[in-house]
C-alpha positions in Angstrom: -0.1 -16.8 11.3 3.1 -18.2 12.9 6.2 -16.0 13.2 7.8 -18.2 10.5 5.1 -17.8 8.1 5.0 -14.0 8.7 8.8 -13.9 8.2 8.3 -15.7 4.9 5.5 -13.4 3.8 7.6 -10.4 4.5 10.5 -11.8 2.6 8.2 -12.4 -0.3 7.1 -8.9 -0.3 10.6 -7.4 0.1 11.7 -9.5 -2.8 8.6 -8.2 -4.8 9.3 -4.5 -4.1 12.9 -5.2 -5.4 11.7 -6.3 -8.4 9.2 -3.4 -8.9 12.2 -1.1 -8.0 14.4 -2.5 -10.7 11.4 -2.5 -13.3 10.6 1.1 -12.6 14.3 2.1 -12.8 14.7 0.3 -16.1 12.7 2.9 -17.9 14.4 6.0 -19.3 12.0 8.3 -17.6 11.3 6.6 -14.4 9.5 8.5 -11.5 11.7 9.5 -8.7 9.0 9.8 -6.3 7.6 6.2 -7.1 10.9 4.8 -6.8 11.6 6.6 -3.4 8.2 5.4 -2.2 8.9 1.7 -3.1 12.4 2.0 -1.2 10.7 3.5 1.7 8.2 0.6 2.0 11.2 -2.0 1.3 13.1 -0.6 4.1 10.0 -0.9 6.5 9.7 -4.4 5.8 13.4 -4.9 6.1 13.1 -3.4 9.5 10.3 -5.4 10.6 11.8 -8.7 9.4 14.9 -7.6 11.4 12.8 -7.3 14.5 10.9 -10.5 14.2 14.1 -12.5 13.3 15.9 -11.0 16.5 12.8 -12.0 18.7 12.6 -15.4 17.1 16.3 -16.2 17.7 
């Protein structure tokens, strides 16, 4: 996979996690631990994206 393709895939996963977080938090009794895990995974993807983008530039 090219760097650009990998970046695009990571961006899609980042947006998907954002939607999952919003969906989970829309419930009145959402699971704090589940939301925290989703946010942690989203941050990991963001960090990887930043690394790839800095190397690609």
